[in-house]
N, C-alpha and C positions, 0 to 999 in steps of 0.2 A: 503494499500500500504505500501511495505517496502523498505526503501532507503537505500541503502550499498554503500560504497566506496572501492577503493582498493588504499591503500598506507600507512594507519596508521600515517599519518602527524599528528603535532600538531594541525592544525585547524581541522582535523577529528576528534580527541580526544575531543576537545571544543564542536565541533558540537553535538558529542554523550552525552556529559554531559548536554548540553543546550536542547537536544531533538530533534534538528533538522535533525538528521542523526541517523538512527537505528543501524548501525554496521560499521565496516570498516575492512578488510583484511589486517592485518600488514604483509609486506614483511621484514623481520628485516635485514634492510640496515646496521645498525651498526656491527651486527654479521656476515655479508657477507663480510664488508671491512675488518675486523681483519681477517677472514680466508683467504682472497685473499693476505693480508699483509704477513701473517704467511708463506702463501704457496711460495710466491714470494721469502721471505727471505730463505726458503728452498731450493729451486731450483736454487738460486744464490749459496748458500753453498755447494750444494751436487749434483748438475746437474739433480735433481729430486725431485718431491714432494712427491712420493711415494702412489699417489691417482690418481685415474681415472680422466678423463679430465671433465665428467659430474659429478656432485654431487648434491645431495638432500639436500636443506636447507628449512624445514616446514616452511609454513605461518601461522598465528594465527588469530582467529577470535574474533574481539574485539567488546564488547556489553556494554548495559549500567550496566550489571551485574560485568563486569570485567575490566572496563576502567580505574580504579585507579590503577592497576596493569601494565601500559604501559606509557611510555615517549616518546620521541623524538624517533621514528623509532625502539624502542626496548623494551623488556619486562624489568621492573625495579624492580618487586617484583618476586619470585619464584611461581611457580605453587602451587595451592592448590591441595590438595588430590582429585584424581577421574578426574582430568582436563586432 
């Protein structure tokens, strides 16, 4: 049986390291928050974000093989070649 979560929280990362969770899907909350603030600032200053209302922010699969590349709700190390 494979056990997977969806949040990429520090608890999920710890569980992966401990072997009690096989993987989690990290929705990059830090990146999404930064984008939202940048777009709000642009909207206030210029009256438009210049971007579509719906935007794509890819999630990432965190496993035992790459768990050390992630921290609290974000990737902390650059992707390796081929990822």
